[in-house]
C-alpha positions as CSV (number, residue, x, y, z in Angstrom):
1,X,0.0,0.0,0.0
2,X,2.9,2.3,0.9
3,X,4.5,2.3,-2.5
4,X,1.5,1.8,-4.9
5,X,-1.2,3.9,-3.1
6,X,-1.3,6.5,-6.0
7,X,-1.9,3.8,-8.6
8,X,-4.6,1.9,-6.7
9,X,-8.3,2.6,-6.5
10,X,-9.2,4.4,-3.2
11,X,-11.7,1.7,-2.3
12,X,-9.0,-1.0,-2.7
13,X,-6.6,1.1,-0.5
14,X,-9.2,1.2,2.2
15,X,-9.9,-2.5,2.0
16,X,-6.2,-3.4,2.1
17,X,-5.7,-1.0,5.0
18,X,-8.5,-2.8,7.0
19,X,-6.9,-6.1,6.3
20,X,-3.5,-4.8,7.5
21,X,-5.1,-3.3,10.6
22,X,-6.8,-6.6,11.5
23,X,-3.6,-8.6,11.0
24,X,-1.6,-6.2,13.2
25,X,-4.3,-6.3,16.0
26,X,-4.3,-10.1,15.9
27,X,-0.5,-10.3,16.0
28,X,-0.2,-7.9,18.9
29,X,-3.0,-9.7,20.8
30,X,-1.4,-13.1,20.2
31,X,1.9,-12.0,21.6
32,X,0.5,-11.1,25.0
33,X,2.3,-13.4,27.5
34,X,-0.6,-15.2,28.9
35,X,-1.0,-19.0,28.7
36,X,-3.7,-19.4,26.0
37,X,-1.7,-17.3,23.6
38,X,1.7,-17.8,21.9
39,X,3.3,-15.0,23.9
40,X,3.4,-17.2,26.9
41,X,5.4,-19.9,25.1
42,X,7.9,-17.3,23.9
43,X,8.2,-15.8,27.3
44,X,8.8,-19.2,29.0
45,X,11.6,-19.8,26.5
46,X,13.2,-16.4,27.2
47,X,13.1,-16.5,31.0
48,X,16.2,-17.9,32.7
49,X,16.3,-20.8,35.2
50,X,14.2,-20.4,38.3
51,X,12.1,-17.6,36.9
52,X,11.3,-19.8,33.9
53,X,10.3,-22.7,36.1
54,X,8.1,-20.5,38.3
55,X,6.5,-19.1,35.1
56,X,5.9,-22.7,33.9
57,X,4.1,-23.5,37.2
58,X,2.0,-20.3,36.7
59,X,1.2,-21.4,33.2
60,X,0.1,-24.9,34.2
61,X,-2.1,-23.4,37.0
62,X,-3.6,-20.8,34.6
63,X,-4.4,-23.5,32.0
64,X,-6.3,-25.4,34.7
65,X,-8.7,-22.4,35.0
66,X,-9.9,-23.3,31.5
67,X,-10.3,-21.6,28.3
68,X,-13.2,-19.5,29.3
69,X,-11.5,-18.1,32.4
70,X,-8.4,-17.4,30.5
71,X,-10.2,-15.6,27.7
72,X,-12.2,-13.5,30.2
73,X,-9.0,-12.5,32.0
74,X,-7.4,-11.6,28.7
75,X,-10.3,-9.5,27.6
76,X,-10.3,-7.6,30.9
77,X,-6.6,-6.9,30.6
78,X,-7.0,-5.9,27.0
79,X,-9.7,-3.5,28.0
80,X,-7.5,-1.8,30.6
81,X,-4.4,-1.7,28.4
82,X,-6.2,-0.6,25.2
83,X,-4.6,2.8,25.0
84,X,-1.2,1.2,24.9
85,X,-2.3,-1.4,22.3
86,X,-3.9,1.3,20.2
87,X,-0.7,3.4,20.2
88,X,1.4,0.4,19.1
89,X,-1.1,-0.7,16.5
90,X,-1.4,2.8,15.0
91,X,2.4,3.2,14.9
92,X,2.8,-0.1,13.1
93,X,0.0,0.5,10.8
94,X,1.4,3.9,9.7
95,X,4.9,2.4,9.3
96,X,3.7,-0.6,7.2
97,X,1.1,1.1,5.0
98,X,2.2,4.8,4.9
99,X,-1.4,5.7,5.7
100,X,-2.6,7.7,8.7
101,X,-5.6,6.7,10.8
């Protein structure tokens, strides 16, 4: 979108922008380090020794809560941290597409 925006139909630019926006939101959400999401697996690999083992125990305890409890907790946290997520998403969107929101 960044390089061919002038050659594309404005409706197509908007549609592609929405697709990029959704993909960025899903990527950022998926990297949150809580057990149902991939960010928890990345964090458990990066944490050293005893901290990593403690996080693994937390992860196994959290997974026992169940999917519904985990998703509800994630949604609550996402609600409280939405201004930070929005700033990250807007910055990445502008960087990738060259469009402003």
